[in-house]
FILOLO-212862 format. One record per atom (N, C-alpha, C): residue in one letter; atom name; x, y, z. Coordinates in steps of 0.2 Angstrom, whole numbers, plus 5000, padded with zeros to 4 digits. Layout:
BEGIN
R r  a    u    v    w
R a CA    X    Y    Z
...
REM end
This chain:
BEGIN
R r  a    u    v    w
R m  N 4914 5052 5050
R m CA 4917 5047 5045
R m  C 4920 5041 5048
R k  N 4918 5036 5045
R k CA 4922 5029 5046
R k  C 4928 5028 5042
R s  N 4933 5025 5044
R s CA 4939 5024 5040
R s  C 4941 5017 5041
R i  N 4944 5015 5035
R i CA 4947 5008 5035
R i  C 4954 5008 5032
R g  N 4958 5005 5036
R g CA 4965 5004 5033
R g  C 4965 4997 5029
R l  N 4967 4998 5023
R l CA 4967 4992 5018
R l  C 4974 4990 5017
R t  N 4976 4984 5018
R t CA 4983 4981 5018
R t  C 4982 4974 5014
R g  N 4988 4971 5014
R g CA 4988 4964 5011
R g  C 4995 4963 5008
R g  N 4997 4957 5006
R g CA 5003 4955 5003
R g  C 5004 4958 4996
R i  N 5010 4959 4994
R i CA 5012 4962 4987
R i  C 5009 4957 4982
R g  N 5005 4959 4977
R g CA 5003 4955 4972
R g  C 4996 4951 4974
R m  N 4993 4953 4979
R m CA 4987 4949 4982
R m  C 4981 4953 4980
R g  N 4981 4959 4977
R g CA 4975 4962 4974
R g  C 4973 4968 4977
R k  N 4977 4972 4981
R k CA 4976 4978 4984
R k  C 4973 4983 4979
R s  N 4977 4984 4973
R s CA 4975 4988 4968
R s  C 4968 4987 4965
R s  N 4967 4981 4964
R s CA 4960 4979 4961
R s  C 4955 4981 4967
R a  N 4956 4980 4973
R a CA 4952 4982 4978
R a  C 4950 4989 4978
R t  N 4955 4993 4978
R t CA 4954 5000 4978
R t  C 4950 5003 4972
R e  N 4951 4999 4966
R e CA 4947 5001 4960
R e  C 4940 4999 4961
R i  N 4939 4994 4964
R i CA 4932 4992 4965
R i  C 4929 4996 4970
R l  N 4932 4998 4975
R l CA 4929 5003 4980
R l  C 4928 5010 4977
R r  N 4933 5012 4973
R r CA 4931 5019 4970
R r  C 4925 5018 4966
R g  N 4924 5013 4962
R g CA 4919 5012 4958
R g  C 4912 5012 4962
R r  N 4913 5010 4968
R r CA 4907 5009 4973
R r  C 4906 5016 4976
R g  N 4910 5021 4974
R g CA 4909 5028 4977
R g  C 4913 5029 4983
R v  N 4917 5025 4985
R v CA 4921 5026 4992
R v  C 4927 5030 4990
R s  N 4928 5035 4995
R s CA 4934 5039 4995
R s  C 4940 5035 4997
R v  N 4945 5035 4992
R v CA 4951 5030 4993
R v  C 4957 5034 4992
R v  N 4962 5033 4997
R v CA 4969 5035 4996
R v  C 4973 5029 4995
R d  N 4978 5029 4990
R d CA 4982 5024 4989
R d  C 4989 5027 4990
R t  N 4992 5024 4995
R t CA 4999 5027 4998
R t  C 5004 5025 4993
R d  N 5004 5020 4988
R d CA 5009 5019 4983
R d  C 5009 5025 4978
R l  N 5003 5027 4977
R l CA 5002 5033 4972
R l  C 5005 5039 4976
R l  N 5004 5040 4982
R l CA 5007 5046 4986
R l  C 5014 5045 4986
R a  N 5017 5039 4986
R a CA 5024 5039 4986
R a  C 5027 5041 4979
R r  N 5023 5039 4974
R r CA 5026 5041 4967
R r  C 5025 5049 4967
R e  N 5020 5052 4969
R e CA 5019 5059 4969
R e  C 5025 5063 4973
R l  N 5026 5060 4978
R l CA 5031 5063 4983
R l  C 5038 5063 4980
R t  N 5039 5058 4975
R t CA 5046 5057 4972
R t  C 5047 5060 4965
R e  N 5042 5064 4963
R e CA 5043 5067 4957
R e  C 5048 5073 4957
R p  N 5051 5075 4951
R p CA 5056 5080 4951
R p  C 5053 5086 4954
R g  N 5058 5089 4958
R g CA 5056 5095 4962
R g  C 5053 5094 4969
R q  N 5052 5088 4970
R q CA 5049 5087 4977
R q  C 5055 5086 4982
R p  N 5054 5089 4988
R p CA 5059 5088 4993
R p  C 5061 5081 4995
R a  N 5057 5076 4995
R a CA 5058 5069 4996
R a  C 5063 5067 4991
R l  N 5062 5069 4984
R l CA 5067 5066 4979
R l  C 5074 5069 4980
R e  N 5074 5075 4982
R e CA 5081 5078 4984
R e  C 5084 5075 4990
R e  N 5080 5073 4995
R e CA 5083 5069 5000
R e  C 5085 5062 4998
R i  N 5082 5059 4994
R i CA 5083 5052 4992
R i  C 5090 5053 4988
R q  N 5091 5058 4984
R q CA 5097 5058 4980
R q  C 5103 5059 4985
R r  N 5102 5063 4990
R r CA 5107 5064 4995
R r  C 5109 5058 4998
R s  N 5104 5054 5000
R s CA 5105 5047 5003
R s  C 5108 5042 4999
R f  N 5106 5042 4993
R f CA 5108 5036 4988
R f  C 5113 5038 4983
R g  N 5114 5044 4982
R g CA 5119 5046 4977
R g  C 5116 5049 4970
R p  N 5119 5052 4966
R p CA 5116 5055 4960
R p  C 5114 5050 4955
R a  N 5117 5044 4955
R a CA 5116 5038 4951
R a  C 5108 5036 4952
R i  N 5105 5038 4957
R i CA 5098 5035 4958
R i  C 5093 5039 4954
R l  N 5096 5045 4950
R l CA 5091 5048 4946
R l  C 5094 5047 4938
R d  N 5089 5047 4934
R d CA 5091 5047 4927
R d  C 5093 5053 4924
R s  N 5094 5054 4917
R s CA 5097 5060 4914
R s  C 5092 5065 4914
R q  N 5086 5064 4916
R q CA 5081 5069 4916
R q  C 5079 5071 4923
R g  N 5083 5068 4928
R g CA 5081 5070 4935
R g  C 5076 5066 4938
R r  N 5074 5061 4935
R r CA 5068 5057 4937
R r  C 5071 5051 4941
R l  N 5067 5049 4946
R l CA 5069 5043 4950
R l  C 5070 5037 4946
R r  N 5075 5033 4947
R r CA 5076 5027 4944
R r  C 5073 5022 4948
R r  N 5067 5020 4948
R r CA 5063 5016 4953
R r  C 5066 5009 4953
R d  N 5067 5006 4947
R d CA 5070 4999 4947
R d  C 5076 4999 4951
R e  N 5081 5004 4950
R e CA 5087 5004 4953
R e  C 5086 5005 4961
R l  N 5082 5009 4963
R l CA 5080 5010 4970
R l  C 5078 5004 4973
R a  N 5073 5001 4969
R a CA 5070 4995 4972
R a  C 5075 4989 4973
R r  N 5080 4989 4968
R r CA 5085 4984 4968
R r  C 5089 4985 4974
R r  N 5091 4991 4976
R r CA 5095 4992 4982
R r  C 5092 4991 4988
R v  N 5085 4994 4989
R v CA 5082 4994 4995
R v  C 5080 4987 4997
R f  N 5078 4983 4992
R f CA 5075 4976 4994
R f  C 5081 4971 4995
R s  N 5087 4973 4993
R s CA 5092 4968 4994
R s  C 5096 4970 5000
R e  N 5095 4976 5003
R e CA 5099 4978 5009
R e  C 5094 4981 5014
R p  N 5093 4978 5020
R p CA 5088 4981 5025
R p  C 5090 4988 5027
R n  N 5096 4989 5028
R n CA 5099 4996 5030
R n  C 5097 5001 5025
R e  N 5097 5000 5018
R e CA 5095 5004 5013
R e  C 5088 5005 5013
R r  N 5084 5000 5014
R r CA 5077 5001 5015
R r  C 5075 5005 5020
R e  N 5078 5005 5026
R e CA 5077 5009 5032
R e  C 5078 5016 5030
R k  N 5083 5018 5026
R k CA 5085 5025 5024
R k  C 5079 5027 5020
R l  N 5077 5023 5015
R l CA 5071 5026 5011
R l  C 5065 5027 5015
R e  N 5064 5022 5020
R e CA 5058 5023 5024
R e  C 5058 5029 5028
R h  N 5064 5031 5031
R h CA 5065 5037 5035
R h  C 5063 5043 5031
R v  N 5064 5043 5024
R v CA 5063 5049 5020
R v  C 5055 5049 5019
R l  N 5052 5043 5017
R l CA 5046 5043 5014
R l  C 5040 5042 5019
R h  N 5041 5038 5024
R h CA 5035 5036 5028
R h  C 5032 5042 5031
R p  N 5036 5046 5035
R p CA 5033 5052 5038
R p  C 5029 5057 5033
R r  N 5032 5058 5027
R r CA 5028 5062 5022
R r  C 5022 5058 5019
R i  N 5022 5052 5018
R i CA 5016 5048 5016
R i  C 5011 5048 5021
R r  N 5013 5047 5028
R r CA 5008 5047 5033
R r  C 5004 5054 5033
R a  N 5008 5060 5033
R a CA 5006 5066 5034
R a  C 5001 5068 5028
R a  N 5002 5065 5022
R a CA 4998 5066 5016
R a  C 4991 5063 5017
R w  N 4991 5056 5019
R w CA 4985 5053 5020
R w  C 4981 5056 5026
R q  N 4984 5058 5031
R q CA 4981 5061 5037
R q  C 4978 5067 5035
R s  N 4981 5071 5031
R s CA 4978 5077 5028
R s  C 4972 5076 5024
R q  N 4972 5071 5020
R q CA 4967 5070 5015
R q  C 4961 5067 5019
R l  N 4962 5063 5024
R l CA 4956 5061 5029
R l  C 4953 5066 5032
R a  N 4957 5071 5035
R a CA 4955 5077 5038
R a  C 4950 5081 5034
R k  N 4952 5082 5027
R k CA 4948 5086 5023
R k  C 4941 5082 5022
R w  N 4942 5075 5021
R w CA 4935 5072 5020
R w  C 4931 5072 5026
R r  N 4934 5072 5032
R r CA 4930 5072 5038
R r  C 4926 5079 5038
R a  N 4930 5084 5036
R a CA 4927 5091 5036
R a  C 4921 5091 5031
R e  N 4921 5087 5026
R e CA 4916 5087 5021
R e  C 4910 5082 5023
R s  N 4911 5079 5028
R s CA 4906 5074 5031
R s  C 4905 5068 5026
R r  N 4911 5066 5023
R r CA 4910 5060 5019
R r  C 4909 5054 5024
R p  N 4905 5049 5022
R p CA 4903 5043 5026
R p  C 4909 5038 5027
R l  N 4913 5037 5022
R l CA 4918 5032 5023
R l  C 4924 5034 5019
R a  N 4930 5032 5021
R a CA 4936 5033 5018
R a  C 4940 5027 5019
R v  N 4944 5025 5014
R v CA 4949 5019 5014
R v  C 4956 5022 5012
R v  N 4961 5020 5016
R v CA 4967 5021 5014
R v  C 4971 5015 5013
R a  N 4974 5014 5007
R a CA 4978 5007 5006
R a  C 4985 5008 5008
R i  N 4987 5005 5013
R i CA 4994 5005 5016
R i  C 4997 4998 5016
R p  N 5001 4996 5011
R p CA 5004 4990 5011
R p  C 5007 4988 5018
R l  N 5011 4993 5021
R l CA 5014 4992 5028
R l  C 5010 4994 5034
R l  N 5003 4993 5033
R l CA 4999 4996 5038
R l  C 5001 4994 5045
R f  N 5002 4987 5046
R f CA 5004 4985 5053
R f  C 5011 4986 5055
R e  N 5015 4985 5050
R e CA 5022 4986 5051
R e  C 5024 4993 5053
R t  N 5020 4998 5051
R t CA 5021 5005 5053
R t  C 5017 5008 5059
R g  N 5013 5003 5061
R g CA 5008 5005 5067
R g  C 5003 5010 5065
R a  N 5001 5010 5059
R a CA 4996 5015 5056
R a  C 4989 5012 5058
R q  N 4988 5006 5059
R q CA 4981 5003 5060
R q  C 4977 5006 5066
R a  N 4981 5009 5071
R a CA 4978 5012 5076
R a  C 4974 5019 5074
R e  N 4975 5021 5069
R e CA 4972 5027 5066
R e  C 4965 5026 5063
R f  N 4963 5020 5062
R f CA 4958 5018 5058
R f  C 4952 5014 5062
R d  N 4946 5014 5060
R d CA 4941 5011 5063
R d  C 4941 5003 5062
R a  N 4944 5001 5057
R a CA 4944 4994 5055
R a  C 4950 4993 5050
R a  N 4953 4987 5051
R a CA 4958 4985 5046
R a  C 4956 4979 5041
R l  N 4957 4980 5035
R l CA 4955 4975 5030
R l  C 4961 4973 5026
R c  N 4962 4966 5026
R c CA 4967 4963 5023
R c  C 4965 4959 5016
R i  N 4969 4961 5011
R i CA 4967 4958 5005
R i  C 4973 4952 5004
R a  N 4970 4946 5003
R a CA 4975 4940 5003
R a  C 4973 4935 4998
R c  N 4978 4931 4996
R c CA 4977 4925 4992
R c  C 4982 4920 4994
R s  N 4982 4914 4990
R s CA 4987 4909 4992
R s  C 4994 4911 4990
R a  N 4999 4908 4992
R a CA 5006 4909 4990
R a  C 5007 4908 4983
R g  N 5004 4902 4981
R g CA 5005 4900 4974
R g  C 5003 4906 4969
R t  N 4997 4908 4971
R t CA 4994 4913 4966
R t  C 4998 4920 4967
R q  N 5000 4921 4973
R q CA 5004 4927 4973
R q  C 5011 4927 4969
R l  N 5014 4921 4969
R l CA 5020 4920 4965
R l  C 5019 4921 4958
R s  N 5013 4918 4956
R s CA 5011 4918 4949
R s  C 5010 4925 4946
R r  N 5007 4929 4950
R r CA 5005 4936 4949
R r  C 5012 4940 4948
R l  N 5016 4939 4953
R l CA 5022 4943 4953
R l  C 5027 4941 4948
R a  N 5027 4935 4946
R a CA 5031 4933 4940
R a  C 5030 4936 4934
R v  N 5023 4938 4933
R v CA 5021 4941 4927
R v  C 5024 4948 4926
R r  N 5026 4951 4932
R r CA 5029 4958 4932
R r  C 5036 4957 4929
R g  N 5039 4952 4928
R g CA 5046 4951 4926
R g  C 5051 4951 4931
R w  N 5049 4950 4937
R w CA 5054 4950 4943
R w  C 5057 4943 4943
R s  N 5063 4943 4945
R s CA 5067 4937 4947
R s  C 5064 4934 4953
R p  N 5065 4927 4954
R p CA 5062 4924 4960
R p  C 5066 4927 4966
R e  N 5072 4929 4965
R e CA 5076 4931 4971
R e  C 5073 4938 4973
R h  N 5071 4942 4968
R h CA 5068 4949 4969
R h  C 5061 4948 4972
R i  N 5057 4943 4970
R i CA 5051 4942 4973
R i  C 5051 4940 4980
R q  N 5056 4936 4982
R q CA 5056 4934 4989
R q  C 5059 4940 4993
R q  N 5063 4944 4990
R q CA 5065 4950 4994
R q  C 5059 4954 4996
R r  N 5055 4955 4991
R r CA 5049 4960 4992
R r  C 5044 4957 4997
R i  N 5043 4950 4997
R i CA 5039 4947 5001
R i  C 5042 4947 5008
R r  N 5048 4946 5009
R r CA 5051 4946 5016
R r  C 5051 4953 5019
R a  N 5050 4958 5015
R a CA 5050 4965 5018
R a  C 5044 4967 5021
R q  N 5039 4962 5021
R q CA 5033 4963 5024
R q  C 5031 4958 5029
R w  N 5026 4959 5034
R w CA 5024 4954 5038
R w  C 5022 4948 5034
R p  N 5022 4942 5036
R p CA 5019 4936 5033
R p  C 5011 4937 5032
R i  N 5008 4935 5027
R i CA 5001 4937 5026
R i  C 4997 4934 5031
R e  N 4999 4928 5034
R e CA 4995 4925 5039
R e  C 4995 4930 5045
R r  N 5000 4933 5047
R r CA 5000 4938 5052
R r  C 4996 4944 5051
R k  N 4996 4946 5045
R k CA 4992 4952 5043
R k  C 4984 4950 5044
R m  N 4983 4944 5041
R m CA 4976 4942 5041
R m  C 4973 4941 5049
R a  N 4977 4938 5053
R a CA 4976 4937 5060
R a  C 4975 4944 5063
R a  N 4978 4949 5061
R a CA 4978 4956 5065
R a  C 4972 4960 5062
R s  N 4969 4958 5056
R s CA 4964 4962 5053
R s  C 4957 4961 5056
R d  N 4953 4965 5055
R d CA 4946 4964 5056
R d  C 4942 4961 5051
R y  N 4944 4962 5045
R y CA 4941 4958 5039
R y  C 4946 4956 5034
R v  N 4945 4950 5031
R v CA 4949 4948 5026
R v  C 4945 4947 5019
R v  N 4948 4949 5014
R v CA 4945 4947 5007
R v  C 4950 4943 5003
R w  N 4947 4937 5001
R w CA 4951 4932 4998
R w  C 4950 4933 4990
R t  N 4956 4934 4987
R t CA 4956 4936 4980
R t  C 4958 4930 4975
R e  N 4957 4924 4977
R e CA 4958 4918 4972
R e  C 4953 4918 4966
R g  N 4947 4920 4967
R g CA 4942 4920 4962
R g  C 4942 4926 4957
R p  N 4936 4926 4953
R p CA 4936 4931 4949
R p  C 4934 4938 4952
R l  N 4935 4944 4949
R l CA 4934 4950 4952
R l  C 4927 4951 4954
R a  N 4922 4948 4951
R a CA 4915 4948 4954
R a  C 4914 4946 4961
R v  N 4918 4940 4962
R v CA 4918 4937 4969
R v  C 4922 4942 4974
R h  N 4927 4945 4971
R h CA 4931 4950 4975
R h  C 4927 4956 4977
R a  N 4923 4958 4972
R a CA 4918 4964 4973
R a  C 4913 4962 4978
R a  N 4910 4956 4978
R a CA 4905 4954 4982
R a  C 4907 4954 4990
R q  N 4913 4951 4990
R q CA 4916 4951 4997
R q  C 4917 4958 5000
R l  N 4920 4963 4996
R l CA 4921 4970 4998
R l  C 4914 4973 5000
R e  N 4909 4971 4996
R e CA 4902 4974 4997
R e  C 4900 4972 5004
R c  N 4901 4966 5006
R c CA 4900 4963 5013
R c  C 4903 4967 5018
R v  N 4910 4968 5017
R v CA 4914 4972 5022
R v  C 4911 4979 5023
R l  N 4909 4982 5017
R l CA 4906 4989 5018
R l  C 4900 4989 5022
R t  N 4896 4984 5021
R t CA 4889 4983 5024
R t  C 4891 4982 5032
R s  N 4895 4977 5033
R s CA 4897 4976 5040
R s  C 4900 4982 5044
R v  N 4905 4986 5040
R v CA 4907 4991 5044
R v  C 4902 4997 5045
R a  N 4897 4998 5041
R a CA 4892 5002 5042
R a  C 4888 5001 5048
R w  N 4887 4994 5049
R w CA 4883 4992 5055
R w  C 4887 4992 5061
R r  N 4893 4990 5060
R r CA 4897 4988 5066
R r  C 4900 4994 5070
R l  N 4901 5000 5066
R l CA 4905 5005 5069
R l  C 4900 5011 5071
REM end
């Protein structure tokens, strides 16, 4: 089985890329979804987060207050490191386990979407790295629609490598300025290249 680590800047089109790939029949793991599953009530990770950040990090029903957690971790690097210490090993173990299952099933290709692919050194576990990118102006416009303040947007962007560095470190880049049809066509070219190259 061939494997691709998919990354990119926040708001640059990673979710759209994974949807397109799934529609193409590709096996996809989205680590953002894994992080949500791992922080559901009753999960050990949520209990550890509560111990690290205090009871106020949960709402009255025992669910994670994601907005509050984001406010804290993106405004203070030490807080973000505490969260990453809890989540990153669990997330990595989850996607590694899924890849192992798919290999046992002899699936031809799998993609794992990891926003911090390079920052966590995970790229070494994949046959190729794919970066989803767009211009800074388009990124800011997309993030503003989410209702985030300019300060929060910049905090999120600074928490990752600059997109130019991610692009330079990747084997493939898909540029998402245009319509989804163009996005999909670029991904199709990547899939064809990976099939022949590896």
